[in-house]
All heavy atoms as TSV, in Angstrom:
chain	resi	resn	atom	element	x	y	z
A	1	MET	N	N	11.931	9.321	8.364
A	1	MET	CA	C	12.788	8.587	7.460
A	1	MET	C	C	13.898	9.536	7.023
A	1	MET	O	O	13.629	10.688	6.715
A	1	MET	CB	C	11.953	8.125	6.268
A	1	MET	CG	C	12.730	7.458	5.190
A	1	MET	SD	S	11.702	6.874	3.839
A	1	MET	CE	C	11.162	8.393	3.123
A	2	GLN	N	N	15.120	9.042	7.005
A	2	GLN	CA	C	16.256	9.874	6.635
A	2	GLN	C	C	16.942	9.303	5.402
A	2	GLN	O	O	17.327	8.142	5.383
A	2	GLN	CB	C	17.245	9.963	7.793
A	2	GLN	CG	C	18.320	10.990	7.560
A	2	GLN	CD	C	19.067	11.311	8.842
A	2	GLN	OE1	O	18.510	11.274	9.917
A	2	GLN	NE2	N	20.333	11.620	8.710
A	3	VAL	N	N	17.074	10.140	4.375
A	3	VAL	CA	C	17.746	9.764	3.130
A	3	VAL	C	C	18.839	10.789	2.879
A	3	VAL	O	O	18.562	11.987	2.787
A	3	VAL	CB	C	16.759	9.730	1.945
A	3	VAL	CG1	C	17.486	9.430	0.648
A	3	VAL	CG2	C	15.649	8.717	2.186
A	4	GLU	N	N	20.067	10.320	2.801
A	4	GLU	CA	C	21.238	11.175	2.577
A	4	GLU	C	C	21.271	12.368	3.533
A	4	GLU	O	O	21.420	13.517	3.135
A	4	GLU	CB	C	21.284	11.644	1.118
A	4	GLU	CG	C	21.522	10.507	0.153
A	4	GLU	CD	C	21.679	10.940	-1.290
A	4	GLU	OE1	O	21.411	12.110	-1.624
A	4	GLU	OE2	O	22.069	10.076	-2.093
A	5	LYS	N	N	21.096	12.071	4.804
A	5	LYS	CA	C	21.175	13.040	5.898
A	5	LYS	C	C	20.066	14.090	5.879
A	5	LYS	O	O	20.156	15.094	6.562
A	5	LYS	CB	C	22.549	13.713	5.932
A	5	LYS	CG	C	23.685	12.739	6.178
A	5	LYS	CD	C	25.002	13.432	6.309
A	5	LYS	CE	C	26.092	12.404	6.521
A	5	LYS	NZ	N	27.392	13.010	6.711
A	6	VAL	N	N	19.018	13.860	5.094
A	6	VAL	CA	C	17.860	14.751	5.073
A	6	VAL	C	C	16.676	13.970	5.629
A	6	VAL	O	O	16.385	12.865	5.181
A	6	VAL	CB	C	17.552	15.247	3.646
A	6	VAL	CG1	C	16.312	16.115	3.635
A	6	VAL	CG2	C	18.740	15.988	3.062
A	7	HIS	N	N	15.994	14.563	6.609
A	7	HIS	CA	C	14.853	13.895	7.238
A	7	HIS	C	C	13.576	14.229	6.470
A	7	HIS	O	O	13.308	15.394	6.169
A	7	HIS	CB	C	14.710	14.341	8.692
A	7	HIS	CG	C	13.589	13.660	9.394
A	7	HIS	ND1	N	13.667	12.360	9.813
A	7	HIS	CD2	C	12.348	14.077	9.701
A	7	HIS	CE1	C	12.531	12.016	10.373
A	7	HIS	NE2	N	11.706	13.048	10.311
A	8	TYR	N	N	12.801	13.203	6.145
A	8	TYR	CA	C	11.526	13.363	5.445
A	8	TYR	C	C	10.415	12.834	6.332
A	8	TYR	O	O	10.507	11.720	6.845
A	8	TYR	CB	C	11.521	12.598	4.116
A	8	TYR	CG	C	12.499	13.139	3.111
A	8	TYR	CD1	C	13.778	12.602	3.007
A	8	TYR	CD2	C	12.156	14.192	2.288
A	8	TYR	CE1	C	14.690	13.105	2.092
A	8	TYR	CE2	C	13.061	14.701	1.371
A	8	TYR	CZ	C	14.319	14.153	1.284
A	8	TYR	OH	O	15.214	14.663	0.384
A	9	ASP	N	N	9.364	13.647	6.506
A	9	ASP	CA	C	8.163	13.208	7.221
A	9	ASP	C	C	7.123	12.838	6.186
A	9	ASP	O	O	6.485	13.701	5.594
A	9	ASP	CB	C	7.630	14.322	8.124
A	9	ASP	CG	C	8.489	14.540	9.349
A	9	ASP	OD1	O	8.964	13.535	9.910
A	9	ASP	OD2	O	8.684	15.700	9.730
A	10	ILE	N	N	6.980	11.551	5.949
A	10	ILE	CA	C	5.999	11.047	4.986
A	10	ILE	C	C	4.767	10.607	5.777
A	10	ILE	O	O	4.880	9.831	6.718
A	10	ILE	CB	C	6.555	9.844	4.186
A	10	ILE	CG1	C	7.891	10.172	3.525
A	10	ILE	CG2	C	5.528	9.345	3.183
A	10	ILE	CD1	C	7.828	11.222	2.455
A	11	ASN	N	N	3.624	11.117	5.383
A	11	ASN	CA	C	2.376	10.703	6.020
A	11	ASN	C	C	1.937	9.402	5.347
A	11	ASN	O	O	1.191	9.410	4.372
A	11	ASN	CB	C	1.314	11.791	5.871
A	11	ASN	CG	C	0.078	11.492	6.675
A	11	ASN	OD1	O	-0.143	10.355	7.088
A	11	ASN	ND2	N	-0.727	12.502	6.900
A	12	TRP	N	N	2.424	8.287	5.872
A	12	TRP	CA	C	2.205	6.988	5.238
A	12	TRP	C	C	0.735	6.609	5.197
A	12	TRP	O	O	0.308	5.910	4.284
A	12	TRP	CB	C	3.028	5.909	5.938
A	12	TRP	CG	C	4.502	6.115	5.772
A	12	TRP	CD1	C	5.367	6.594	6.707
A	12	TRP	CD2	C	5.278	5.891	4.591
A	12	TRP	NE1	N	6.637	6.669	6.173
A	12	TRP	CE2	C	6.611	6.242	4.879
A	12	TRP	CE3	C	4.976	5.420	3.313
A	12	TRP	CZ2	C	7.631	6.141	3.945
A	12	TRP	CZ3	C	6.001	5.317	2.382
A	12	TRP	CH2	C	7.305	5.671	2.697
A	13	SER	N	N	-0.058	7.059	6.143
A	13	SER	CA	C	-1.483	6.710	6.141
A	13	SER	C	C	-2.226	7.377	4.979
A	13	SER	O	O	-3.271	6.894	4.561
A	13	SER	CB	C	-2.134	7.092	7.470
A	13	SER	OG	O	-2.057	8.488	7.684
A	14	ASN	N	N	-1.698	8.467	4.455
A	14	ASN	CA	C	-2.304	9.143	3.295
A	14	ASN	C	C	-1.722	8.666	1.970
A	14	ASN	O	O	-2.122	9.159	0.916
A	14	ASN	CB	C	-2.144	10.654	3.393
A	14	ASN	CG	C	-3.111	11.259	4.382
A	14	ASN	OD1	O	-4.058	10.613	4.808
A	14	ASN	ND2	N	-2.860	12.499	4.763
A	15	PHE	N	N	-0.768	7.740	2.016
A	15	PHE	CA	C	-0.124	7.239	0.803
A	15	PHE	C	C	-1.036	6.173	0.204
A	15	PHE	O	O	-0.989	5.009	0.563
A	15	PHE	CB	C	1.262	6.679	1.147
A	15	PHE	CG	C	2.122	6.338	-0.039
A	15	PHE	CD1	C	2.052	7.031	-1.221
A	15	PHE	CD2	C	3.051	5.300	0.059
A	15	PHE	CE1	C	2.861	6.710	-2.299
A	15	PHE	CE2	C	3.870	4.971	-1.001
A	15	PHE	CZ	C	3.773	5.678	-2.185
A	16	LYS	N	N	-1.902	6.596	-0.697
A	16	LYS	CA	C	-2.927	5.732	-1.279
A	16	LYS	C	C	-2.408	5.047	-2.544
A	16	LYS	O	O	-1.488	5.525	-3.200
A	16	LYS	CB	C	-4.180	6.537	-1.616
A	16	LYS	CG	C	-4.776	7.287	-0.442
A	16	LYS	CD	C	-5.233	6.356	0.638
A	16	LYS	CE	C	-5.844	7.124	1.802
A	16	LYS	NZ	N	-5.884	6.407	3.013
A	17	ARG	N	N	-3.052	3.946	-2.878
A	17	ARG	CA	C	-2.702	3.191	-4.081
A	17	ARG	C	C	-2.801	4.091	-5.317
A	17	ARG	O	O	-3.778	4.825	-5.487
A	17	ARG	CB	C	-3.649	2.008	-4.219
A	17	ARG	CG	C	-3.287	1.091	-5.322
A	17	ARG	CD	C	-4.194	-0.108	-5.327
A	17	ARG	NE	N	-3.758	-1.004	-6.377
A	17	ARG	CZ	C	-4.457	-2.028	-6.805
A	17	ARG	NH1	N	-5.610	-2.302	-6.264
A	17	ARG	NH2	N	-3.983	-2.776	-7.764
A	18	GLY	N	N	-1.766	4.040	-6.151
A	18	GLY	CA	C	-1.732	4.832	-7.376
A	18	GLY	C	C	-1.100	6.206	-7.213
A	18	GLY	O	O	-0.848	6.884	-8.195
A	19	THR	N	N	-0.827	6.613	-5.968
A	19	THR	CA	C	-0.174	7.903	-5.751
A	19	THR	C	C	1.337	7.705	-5.670
A	19	THR	O	O	1.830	6.588	-5.522
A	19	THR	CB	C	-0.679	8.589	-4.466
A	19	THR	OG1	O	-0.390	7.750	-3.344
A	19	THR	CG2	C	-2.175	8.853	-4.534
A	20	SER	N	N	2.071	8.803	-5.770
A	20	SER	CA	C	3.530	8.715	-5.734
A	20	SER	C	C	4.110	9.934	-5.041
A	20	SER	O	O	3.430	10.935	-4.845
A	20	SER	CB	C	4.105	8.601	-7.144
A	20	SER	OG	O	3.933	9.809	-7.857
A	21	PHE	N	N	5.388	9.812	-4.687
A	21	PHE	CA	C	6.134	10.958	-4.175
A	21	PHE	C	C	7.560	10.864	-4.680
A	21	PHE	O	O	8.030	9.814	-5.125
A	21	PHE	CB	C	6.067	11.064	-2.646
A	21	PHE	CG	C	6.663	9.908	-1.895
A	21	PHE	CD1	C	7.991	9.923	-1.515
A	21	PHE	CD2	C	5.885	8.804	-1.552
A	21	PHE	CE1	C	8.544	8.869	-0.810
A	21	PHE	CE2	C	6.418	7.742	-0.842
A	21	PHE	CZ	C	7.749	7.769	-0.471
A	22	PHE	N	N	8.258	11.999	-4.643
A	22	PHE	CA	C	9.622	12.121	-5.166
A	22	PHE	C	C	10.572	12.408	-4.014
A	22	PHE	O	O	10.296	13.265	-3.174
A	22	PHE	CB	C	9.678	13.247	-6.195
A	22	PHE	CG	C	11.061	13.512	-6.732
A	22	PHE	CD1	C	11.629	12.662	-7.661
A	22	PHE	CD2	C	11.787	14.613	-6.320
A	22	PHE	CE1	C	12.894	12.902	-8.170
A	22	PHE	CE2	C	13.051	14.872	-6.816
A	22	PHE	CZ	C	13.600	14.010	-7.747
A	23	ILE	N	N	11.667	11.663	-3.965
A	23	ILE	CA	C	12.736	11.894	-2.992
A	23	ILE	C	C	14.002	12.228	-3.776
A	23	ILE	O	O	14.527	11.375	-4.506
A	23	ILE	CB	C	13.004	10.647	-2.119
A	23	ILE	CG1	C	11.789	10.291	-1.281
A	23	ILE	CG2	C	14.224	10.852	-1.231
A	23	ILE	CD1	C	11.506	11.198	-0.118
A	24	PRO	N	N	14.511	13.454	-3.677
A	24	PRO	CA	C	15.767	13.778	-4.353
A	24	PRO	C	C	16.939	13.077	-3.670
A	24	PRO	O	O	17.024	13.060	-2.443
A	24	PRO	CB	C	15.870	15.298	-4.207
A	24	PRO	CG	C	14.984	15.650	-3.066
A	24	PRO	CD	C	13.953	14.578	-2.951
A	25	CYS	N	N	17.814	12.474	-4.475
A	25	CYS	CA	C	18.981	11.785	-3.915
A	25	CYS	C	C	19.978	11.488	-5.029
A	25	CYS	O	O	19.611	11.394	-6.194
A	25	CYS	CB	C	18.580	10.498	-3.212
A	25	CYS	SG	S	17.699	9.331	-4.251
A	26	LEU	N	N	21.225	11.329	-4.649
A	26	LEU	CA	C	22.277	10.957	-5.598
A	26	LEU	C	C	22.537	9.456	-5.549
A	26	LEU	O	O	22.743	8.822	-6.576
A	26	LEU	CB	C	23.563	11.723	-5.296
A	26	LEU	CG	C	23.460	13.241	-5.476
A	26	LEU	CD1	C	24.749	13.912	-5.025
A	26	LEU	CD2	C	23.141	13.581	-6.912
A	27	ASP	N	N	22.531	8.877	-4.352
A	27	ASP	CA	C	22.750	7.443	-4.186
A	27	ASP	C	C	21.390	6.752	-4.146
A	27	ASP	O	O	20.825	6.497	-3.078
A	27	ASP	CB	C	23.538	7.176	-2.905
A	27	ASP	CG	C	23.923	5.710	-2.738
A	27	ASP	OD1	O	23.506	4.873	-3.578
A	27	ASP	OD2	O	24.642	5.406	-1.767
A	28	THR	N	N	20.863	6.453	-5.316
A	28	THR	CA	C	19.510	5.894	-5.413
A	28	THR	C	C	19.424	4.481	-4.839
A	28	THR	O	O	18.385	4.097	-4.333
A	28	THR	CB	C	19.014	5.920	-6.863
A	28	THR	OG1	O	19.947	5.227	-7.695
A	28	THR	CG2	C	18.836	7.342	-7.358
A	29	VAL	N	N	20.503	3.729	-4.904
A	29	VAL	CA	C	20.498	2.362	-4.372
A	29	VAL	C	C	20.308	2.392	-2.855
A	29	VAL	O	O	19.466	1.678	-2.303
A	29	VAL	CB	C	21.788	1.602	-4.761
A	29	VAL	CG1	C	21.856	0.250	-4.078
A	29	VAL	CG2	C	21.869	1.449	-6.268
A	30	GLN	N	N	21.074	3.223	-2.170
A	30	GLN	CA	C	20.957	3.329	-0.713
A	30	GLN	C	C	19.615	3.938	-0.322
A	30	GLN	O	O	18.988	3.496	0.643
A	30	GLN	CB	C	22.107	4.160	-0.127
A	30	GLN	CG	C	22.075	4.237	1.387
A	30	GLN	CD	C	22.134	2.880	2.058
A	30	GLN	OE1	O	22.881	2.002	1.634
A	30	GLN	NE2	N	21.355	2.692	3.096
A	31	ALA	N	N	19.137	4.910	-1.065
A	31	ALA	CA	C	17.839	5.519	-0.769
A	31	ALA	C	C	16.723	4.488	-0.902
A	31	ALA	O	O	15.813	4.437	-0.073
A	31	ALA	CB	C	17.593	6.700	-1.704
A	32	LYS	N	N	16.811	3.656	-1.927
A	32	LYS	CA	C	15.806	2.613	-2.127
A	32	LYS	C	C	15.803	1.644	-0.948
A	32	LYS	O	O	14.738	1.255	-0.462
A	32	LYS	CB	C	16.081	1.874	-3.436
A	32	LYS	CG	C	15.056	0.822	-3.774
A	32	LYS	CD	C	15.360	0.184	-5.117
A	32	LYS	CE	C	14.390	-0.934	-5.440
A	32	LYS	NZ	N	14.667	-1.561	-6.716
A	33	ARG	N	N	16.981	1.265	-0.465
A	33	ARG	CA	C	17.077	0.364	0.692
A	33	ARG	C	C	16.398	0.977	1.917
A	33	ARG	O	O	15.670	0.304	2.644
A	33	ARG	CB	C	18.540	0.064	1.017
A	33	ARG	CG	C	19.179	-0.918	0.104
A	33	ARG	CD	C	20.579	-1.284	0.602
A	33	ARG	NE	N	21.321	-1.896	-0.461
A	33	ARG	CZ	C	22.543	-1.538	-0.850
A	33	ARG	NH1	N	23.177	-0.560	-0.232
A	33	ARG	NH2	N	23.140	-2.155	-1.844
A	34	THR	N	N	16.666	2.257	2.136
A	34	THR	CA	C	16.092	2.951	3.286
A	34	THR	C	C	14.574	2.991	3.202
A	34	THR	O	O	13.876	2.704	4.180
A	34	THR	CB	C	16.648	4.390	3.358
A	34	THR	OG1	O	18.070	4.328	3.483
A	34	THR	CG2	C	16.067	5.148	4.534
A	35	ILE	N	N	14.053	3.317	2.036
A	35	ILE	CA	C	12.607	3.411	1.855
A	35	ILE	C	C	11.965	2.027	1.936
A	35	ILE	O	O	10.880	1.867	2.499
A	35	ILE	CB	C	12.281	4.122	0.528
A	35	ILE	CG1	C	12.795	5.562	0.586
A	35	ILE	CG2	C	10.790	4.106	0.242
A	35	ILE	CD1	C	12.872	6.258	-0.755
A	36	LEU	N	N	12.640	1.008	1.406
A	36	LEU	CA	C	12.108	-0.350	1.459
A	36	LEU	C	C	11.966	-0.852	2.893
A	36	LEU	O	O	11.047	-1.618	3.191
A	36	LEU	CB	C	12.986	-1.315	0.664
A	36	LEU	CG	C	12.653	-1.465	-0.808
A	36	LEU	CD1	C	13.688	-2.333	-1.505
A	36	LEU	CD2	C	11.259	-2.038	-1.012
A	37	LYS	N	N	12.856	-0.441	3.782
A	37	LYS	CA	C	12.737	-0.848	5.186
A	37	LYS	C	C	11.394	-0.402	5.749
A	37	LYS	O	O	10.729	-1.149	6.456
A	37	LYS	CB	C	13.877	-0.248	6.016
A	37	LYS	CG	C	15.206	-0.907	5.790
A	37	LYS	CD	C	16.278	-0.246	6.629
A	37	LYS	CE	C	17.645	-0.790	6.288
A	37	LYS	NZ	N	18.709	-0.098	7.021
A	38	VAL	N	N	11.002	0.818	5.419
A	38	VAL	CA	C	9.733	1.357	5.931
A	38	VAL	C	C	8.553	0.701	5.230
A	38	VAL	O	O	7.608	0.250	5.875
A	38	VAL	CB	C	9.678	2.891	5.746
A	38	VAL	CG1	C	8.336	3.439	6.196
A	38	VAL	CG2	C	10.812	3.558	6.488
A	39	THR	N	N	8.602	0.628	3.907
A	39	THR	CA	C	7.456	0.093	3.167
A	39	THR	C	C	7.250	-1.398	3.436
A	39	THR	O	O	6.113	-1.854	3.495
A	39	THR	CB	C	7.585	0.357	1.652
A	39	THR	OG1	O	8.798	-0.209	1.164
A	39	THR	CG2	C	7.551	1.842	1.361
A	40	ASN	N	N	8.320	-2.137	3.633
A	40	ASN	CA	C	8.185	-3.559	3.976
A	40	ASN	C	C	7.561	-3.726	5.354
A	40	ASN	O	O	6.719	-4.601	5.554
A	40	ASN	CB	C	9.529	-4.272	3.920
A	40	ASN	CG	C	10.006	-4.516	2.511
A	40	ASN	OD1	O	9.231	-4.472	1.569
A	40	ASN	ND2	N	11.300	-4.749	2.367
A	41	ARG	N	N	7.974	-2.893	6.305
A	41	ARG	CA	C	7.409	-2.947	7.648
A	41	ARG	C	C	5.906	-2.666	7.615
A	41	ARG	O	O	5.130	-3.286	8.329
A	41	ARG	CB	C	8.113	-1.936	8.556
A	41	ARG	CG	C	7.576	-1.905	9.978
A	41	ARG	CD	C	8.368	-0.958	10.876
A	41	ARG	NE	N	8.524	0.374	10.337
A	41	ARG	CZ	C	7.622	1.357	10.449
A	41	ARG	NH1	N	6.494	1.149	11.080
A	41	ARG	NH2	N	7.868	2.547	9.944
A	42	LEU	N	N	5.492	-1.737	6.739
A	42	LEU	CA	C	4.076	-1.391	6.613
A	42	LEU	C	C	3.322	-2.322	5.665
A	42	LEU	O	O	2.124	-2.168	5.473
A	42	LEU	CB	C	3.948	0.056	6.113
A	42	LEU	CG	C	4.486	1.122	7.057
A	42	LEU	CD1	C	4.511	2.484	6.364
A	42	LEU	CD2	C	3.659	1.180	8.329
A	43	LYS	N	N	4.060	-3.256	5.049
A	43	LYS	CA	C	3.489	-4.212	4.088
A	43	LYS	C	C	2.884	-3.513	2.874
A	43	LYS	O	O	1.849	-3.920	2.355
A	43	LYS	CB	C	2.471	-5.126	4.763
A	43	LYS	CG	C	3.108	-5.975	5.828
A	43	LYS	CD	C	2.148	-6.934	6.440
A	43	LYS	CE	C	2.946	-7.812	7.334
A	43	LYS	NZ	N	2.592	-8.223	8.527
A	44	TYR	N	N	3.552	-2.448	2.415
A	44	TYR	CA	C	3.147	-1.737	1.204
A	44	TYR	C	C	3.917	-2.307	0.028
A	44	TYR	O	O	5.125	-2.549	0.127
A	44	TYR	CB	C	3.471	-0.249	1.295
A	44	TYR	CG	C	2.604	0.561	2.216
A	44	TYR	CD1	C	2.927	1.878	2.479
A	44	TYR	CD2	C	1.467	0.040	2.824
A	44	TYR	CE1	C	2.138	2.651	3.316
A	44	TYR	CE2	C	0.681	0.806	3.656
A	44	TYR	CZ	C	1.020	2.111	3.896
A	44	TYR	OH	O	0.248	2.876	4.723
A	45	LYS	N	N	3.238	-2.504	-1.089
A	45	LYS	CA	C	3.906	-2.857	-2.338
A	45	LYS	C	C	4.148	-1.554	-3.079
A	45	LYS	O	O	3.218	-0.767	-3.284
A	45	LYS	CB	C	3.042	-3.798	-3.167
A	45	LYS	CG	C	2.888	-5.161	-2.538
A	45	LYS	CD	C	2.114	-6.093	-3.416
A	45	LYS	CE	C	1.969	-7.445	-2.731
A	45	LYS	NZ	N	1.240	-8.393	-3.558
A	46	VAL	N	N	5.407	-1.333	-3.466
A	46	VAL	CA	C	5.768	-0.079	-4.120
A	46	VAL	C	C	6.603	-0.341	-5.366
A	46	VAL	O	O	7.197	-1.407	-5.524
A	46	VAL	CB	C	6.535	0.868	-3.165
A	46	VAL	CG1	C	5.662	1.340	-2.025
A	46	VAL	CG2	C	7.787	0.214	-2.626
A	47	LEU	N	N	6.625	0.646	-6.224
A	47	LEU	CA	C	7.436	0.627	-7.435
A	47	LEU	C	C	8.366	1.828	-7.389
A	47	LEU	O	O	7.921	2.941	-7.084
A	47	LEU	CB	C	6.533	0.709	-8.672
A	47	LEU	CG	C	7.236	0.889	-10.008
A	47	LEU	CD1	C	7.964	-0.390	-10.395
A	47	LEU	CD2	C	6.229	1.258	-11.079
A	48	PHE	N	N	9.641	1.597	-7.649
A	48	PHE	CA	C	10.643	2.662	-7.659
A	48	PHE	C	C	11.084	2.933	-9.087
A	48	PHE	O	O	11.242	2.001	-9.878
A	48	PHE	CB	C	11.905	2.240	-6.883
A	48	PHE	CG	C	11.698	2.061	-5.417
A	48	PHE	CD1	C	11.314	0.841	-4.905
A	48	PHE	CD2	C	11.898	3.109	-4.550
A	48	PHE	CE1	C	11.133	0.650	-3.550
A	48	PHE	CE2	C	11.729	2.942	-3.186
A	48	PHE	CZ	C	11.344	1.712	-2.686
A	49	LYS	N	N	11.332	4.187	-9.392
A	49	LYS	CA	C	11.917	4.542	-10.673
A	49	LYS	C	C	12.886	5.690	-10.450
A	49	LYS	O	O	12.535	6.675	-9.795
A	49	LYS	CB	C	10.840	4.939	-11.674
A	49	LYS	CG	C	11.400	5.201	-13.053
A	49	LYS	CD	C	10.324	5.354	-14.085
A	49	LYS	CE	C	10.994	5.543	-15.438
A	49	LYS	NZ	N	10.006	5.759	-16.483
A	50	VAL	N	N	14.104	5.542	-10.982
A	50	VAL	CA	C	15.081	6.623	-10.922
A	50	VAL	C	C	14.688	7.634	-11.993
A	50	VAL	O	O	14.524	7.279	-13.161
A	50	VAL	CB	C	16.517	6.108	-11.160
A	50	VAL	CG1	C	17.500	7.262	-11.164
A	50	VAL	CG2	C	16.891	5.065	-10.113
A	51	VAL	N	N	14.502	8.886	-11.576
A	51	VAL	CA	C	14.048	9.925	-12.489
A	51	VAL	C	C	14.838	11.206	-12.262
A	51	VAL	O	O	15.504	11.372	-11.244
A	51	VAL	CB	C	12.532	10.225	-12.312
A	51	VAL	CG1	C	11.689	9.022	-12.674
A	51	VAL	CG2	C	12.220	10.674	-10.906
A	52	ILE	N	N	14.750	12.088	-13.235
A	52	ILE	CA	C	15.270	13.443	-13.096
A	52	ILE	C	C	14.080	14.368	-13.265
A	52	ILE	O	O	13.449	14.392	-14.320
A	52	ILE	CB	C	16.369	13.741	-14.127
A	52	ILE	CG1	C	17.547	12.816	-13.899
A	52	ILE	CG2	C	16.783	15.219	-14.054
A	52	ILE	CD1	C	18.655	12.929	-14.924
A	53	GLU	N	N	13.757	15.101	-12.210
A	53	GLU	CA	C	12.627	16.020	-12.226
A	53	GLU	C	C	13.136	17.432	-11.982
A	53	GLU	O	O	13.796	17.678	-10.973
A	53	GLU	CB	C	11.597	15.626	-11.173
A	53	GLU	CG	C	10.951	14.284	-11.469
A	53	GLU	CD	C	9.764	13.984	-10.580
A	53	GLU	OE1	O	9.325	14.864	-9.807
A	53	GLU	OE2	O	9.269	12.846	-10.665
A	54	ASP	N	N	12.841	18.312	-12.900
A	54	ASP	CA	C	13.307	19.707	-12.823
A	54	ASP	C	C	14.820	19.780	-12.617
A	54	ASP	O	O	15.322	20.595	-11.844
A	54	ASP	CB	C	12.579	20.464	-11.713
A	54	ASP	CG	C	11.086	20.568	-11.964
A	54	ASP	OD1	O	10.690	20.699	-13.141
A	54	ASP	OD2	O	10.317	20.530	-10.993
A	55	GLY	N	N	15.550	18.869	-13.266
A	55	GLY	CA	C	17.001	18.856	-13.188
A	55	GLY	C	C	17.562	18.218	-11.936
A	55	GLY	O	O	18.761	18.291	-11.690
A	56	VAL	N	N	16.715	17.564	-11.132
A	56	VAL	CA	C	17.149	16.951	-9.878
A	56	VAL	C	C	16.961	15.442	-9.970
A	56	VAL	O	O	15.869	14.961	-10.246
A	56	VAL	CB	C	16.332	17.506	-8.689
A	56	VAL	CG1	C	16.751	16.843	-7.389
A	56	VAL	CG2	C	16.478	19.012	-8.595
A	57	LYS	N	N	18.052	14.703	-9.727
A	57	LYS	CA	C	17.996	13.242	-9.754
A	57	LYS	C	C	17.411	12.731	-8.441
A	57	LYS	O	O	17.690	13.273	-7.374
A	57	LYS	CB	C	19.401	12.663	-9.936
A	57	LYS	CG	C	19.436	11.140	-9.974
A	57	LYS	CD	C	20.859	10.633	-10.138
A	57	LYS	CE	C	20.894	9.115	-10.113
A	57	LYS	NZ	N	22.262	8.613	-10.220
A	58	GLY	N	N	16.597	11.677	-8.562
A	58	GLY	CA	C	16.035	11.093	-7.356
A	58	GLY	C	C	15.200	9.881	-7.658
A	58	GLY	O	O	15.271	9.310	-8.749
A	59	LEU	N	N	14.401	9.491	-6.681
A	59	LEU	CA	C	13.511	8.342	-6.813
A	59	LEU	C	C	12.064	8.802	-6.775
A	59	LEU	O	O	11.696	9.622	-5.946
A	59	LEU	CB	C	13.706	7.371	-5.640
A	59	LEU	CG	C	14.952	6.499	-5.629
A	59	LEU	CD1	C	14.999	5.719	-4.325
A	59	LEU	CD2	C	14.958	5.549	-6.804
A	60	ARG	N	N	11.268	8.258	-7.673
A	60	ARG	CA	C	9.817	8.416	-7.585
A	60	ARG	C	C	9.289	7.074	-7.123
A	60	ARG	O	O	9.652	6.026	-7.648
A	60	ARG	CB	C	9.204	8.823	-8.910
A	60	ARG	CG	C	7.689	8.964	-8.757
A	60	ARG	CD	C	7.066	10.027	-9.599
A	60	ARG	NE	N	7.436	11.389	-9.335
A	60	ARG	CZ	C	6.862	12.186	-8.432
A	60	ARG	NH1	N	5.917	11.739	-7.650
A	60	ARG	NH2	N	7.238	13.440	-8.325
A	61	ILE	N	N	8.442	7.111	-6.105
A	61	ILE	CA	C	7.925	5.908	-5.480
A	61	ILE	C	C	6.407	5.901	-5.616
A	61	ILE	O	O	5.748	6.857	-5.204
A	61	ILE	CB	C	8.307	5.838	-3.979
A	61	ILE	CG1	C	9.840	5.869	-3.818
A	61	ILE	CG2	C	7.747	4.593	-3.325
A	61	ILE	CD1	C	10.377	7.206	-3.528
A	62	TRP	N	N	5.870	4.839	-6.213
A	62	TRP	CA	C	4.417	4.665	-6.375
A	62	TRP	C	C	3.955	3.544	-5.463
A	62	TRP	O	O	4.610	2.519	-5.335
A	62	TRP	CB	C	4.047	4.252	-7.808
A	62	TRP	CG	C	4.131	5.333	-8.812
A	62	TRP	CD1	C	3.138	6.178	-9.205
A	62	TRP	CD2	C	5.280	5.674	-9.596
A	62	TRP	NE1	N	3.609	7.028	-10.174
A	62	TRP	CE2	C	4.921	6.738	-10.435
A	62	TRP	CE3	C	6.585	5.190	-9.656
A	62	TRP	CZ2	C	5.798	7.314	-11.335
A	62	TRP	CZ3	C	7.471	5.771	-10.541
A	62	TRP	CH2	C	7.061	6.823	-11.366
A	63	LYS	N	N	2.771	3.709	-4.887
A	63	LYS	CA	C	2.172	2.630	-4.124
A	63	LYS	C	C	1.311	1.804	-5.070
A	63	LYS	O	O	0.493	2.329	-5.808
A	63	LYS	CB	C	1.312	3.157	-2.974
A	63	LYS	CG	C	0.763	2.036	-2.107
A	63	LYS	CD	C	0.034	2.562	-0.897
A	63	LYS	CE	C	-0.438	1.381	-0.054
A	63	LYS	NZ	N	-1.275	1.844	1.043
A	64	LEU	N	N	1.523	0.492	-5.059
A	64	LEU	CA	C	0.773	-0.421	-5.938
A	64	LEU	C	C	-0.416	-1.017	-5.213
A	64	LEU	O	O	-0.486	-1.093	-4.040
A	64	LEU	CB	C	1.686	-1.531	-6.433
A	64	LEU	CG	C	2.938	-1.066	-7.178
A	64	LEU	CD1	C	3.786	-2.263	-7.557
A	64	LEU	CD2	C	2.574	-0.270	-8.401
């Protein structure tokens, strides 16, 4: 998966319900679209929240 020209290898099979991961990005709308393409294909229900972690803006994604 590529977000803002950075490639991320997410081990989707280990993405369990209630867990989350952080993707740093400036354009959160486009990043959300990119991630939704993958999660919709896998039929995962996810929750997105725009956050700043350690001074870095990005998306935190939880599996529901």
